[in-house]
C-alpha positions, 0 to 999 in steps of 0.5 A: 444612443444615436442622434440624427438631426435633419436640417437645411443648415448642417454647418450650424452643428459644427460648433455645438457637436464638436466641443465639450461633453458631446464631443468627448462622449462621441469620441468615447463611443457613448453616442453617435451624432449624425447631421443630415442636409434636408436639401439632399432630398430635393430634385430641382436646380434650386434645391427647394424645400419650401413653398407658399401656404394654400389659402394665402398667408405670411411666410413659407412652409417646409414641403412634405416631400423632402421631409418624408423622403428624408426620414424614409431614407434614414430609417427605411423601415419607416416607409411602410408605416407612413405609406398611407393612412390605411397602412398606418392603421393596419400596422399600428401595433408594429409602429407603436413598438418601433416608436418606443425605441426610435422617435421622429421629433419635430422642433416647433413652437407649437409642440409640447414643452420640453423639460427634464421629465421629457428628457428622461423619457427620451433617453430610453430610446435607441435613436432620435431623429430631430427635424428642425422646423423653419420658416412659418412651420411645416405642412400639417401632413408632416405632423399628422403622419410622419413625426411621432412627437412635436416639442418646443423648448419654450413659449417663444418663436425661434428662427428655426429648430436648430438651436432647439435640436442642439439643446435637446441633444445636449440635455438627453445625452447628459443622462446617458450612462458614462457621459458625465463620468459621475453617475450621481451628477445628473440626479442631484442637479436642478430638476434631478430625480434623486429621492430627496431632490426630486424636481428641486433646483440645485442648492447654492454652491461655493468654491475658494476663497472662503472669504471673498470681499467680505462675503463668506461661505456658510460655516456648515460647508467648512466643518466637514460634517457630511450629514449636516452638509446634506441637510443644509443642501436639501433645505437651501435647495427647497428655499431657492426653489420656492424663491425662484421657481415656486411652480416646481413645488406645486 
């Protein structure tokens, strides 16, 4: 799977993409990570990507021109779909097929909330292009005619979409075959999709020592009875979910 990130701060991703699971997966050829500098598609001496909003108001907006040209340069075939309203209407069927395998996603506080269900849908794509919002947002023509989806990672406002983009890449990449090594890992962790764990938080977990400062590991985990351990894990996962996130049980 290929991930593109479009940002005015490409150096931000040297940390998130050069360590841990993502770095190992990229080195193994399981995914490809490409970071693009939005200022590449500017033509003035100051490499300007933003401007004041029409009608007045606080802050600045990302201009449509660099964003449209960037996406069209990264995916040239997209140029035909966003050339005009008329072209988009005529080619809607083709565009639907195209966006099923490749999506342009804007990271924005106004977007649909990203969660594990959305991640499982996105991992079916061949490529994702994540546009990092910045300032007060983007020109609305970008959301209407360029991006396929607008996502938010929570009900709060970040300084920019870079943190959100790194988070989405990490979450989606973990679902790719081979990235975690053990294919069952992602299905039984919090928000997993296994039949007996669907939507629950993970159960409590313990490691050595079995007795730490008088706090002991539950006996069932030490007995070696795998059926009883599985039953205990399912029960405690549900109890923990009811305590910490009762909304998930609804």
